[in-house]
C-alpha angles and dihedrals in degrees: 000000000000089000089059097042093106091062100085121171106225131177088250132018096001130129118291126230088249091056091049093051092046091052091049089050092049093050094047089052090063094057128098128247096266094051091046091053091051092050092049094049095045093048093049093046091050091049090054093045089058100031109023092170088075092068096102094047094046091047091050093053097040094047087067090065098041104267129125137182125241101190101312094331117105115216130180112240089225088068097044132340105226090210086074091067092082088063093053130075113272090233088067100047099090094049095045090051089048091050092052093046093049092048090051090052093049096253094134099167091046089051091052091050092051092050089056092043089058089060091044090059095050097042090049089056091049092049088054095045095050098033094240095158130244110348091201089064091064132066121252090256093048091051092056094045093048092046093052090049093047093055090046094238093167093049094048093050091047090053092049093050092049089053090059091048103253116166116255096241090053091048091051093049094048097047091045093051093044091051091050094046092051090048090051093046089052090051092049092051090047091055093044091051091050096047104027109017114102127148088208092057096232101124121087112251136188104235096217091056092050089053092046092049090066090052094047091047091050092049094052092043091052091053092046090052102042095044092044090053095054 
């Protein structure tokens, strides 16, 4: 606002509304991609706060350039496509949305923490359902590994592959590699949470890893949901 302070609207000889809007446009044009995204999201969220009936029209226009609303929060599809939520456990929805919103706003460590929290919620539910004990007594990686085993993820996938006539050696190789990759992804997220995750946003974070953590979390959550629903 200090940049625009010279544009005063006076009863006579002051700045016009057109001059004010042109100066705002000029200043916005000098900003980087991250700042522009923040401005766009804040403006749209404020519009909806004041005029919620404009939701459908805003969503129609913004969907053309890869943005979607989650409630009143605007999130770029490149971060997380909200259509994917229906494929994820409901227990994880709030944290995944929070992770995407924080990443959009540049809170990388907070985003990473929320991605892990989404898995915490779902594995806690599985621990309860299958009487696996106290989830807090196990590491993040152990919780995911035990949850996958409890819902018989390997067995379900093996059965599905047999139904479409895969050879047994190929089934064994695929399930073995998938199990190992999920175990490794869980370990990576565990280390990132320990060294980069911070809801207060004070820890240094590598942006690409914060982005990837949402994808890894979504992948594991999708498997936990689809296999558990068989």
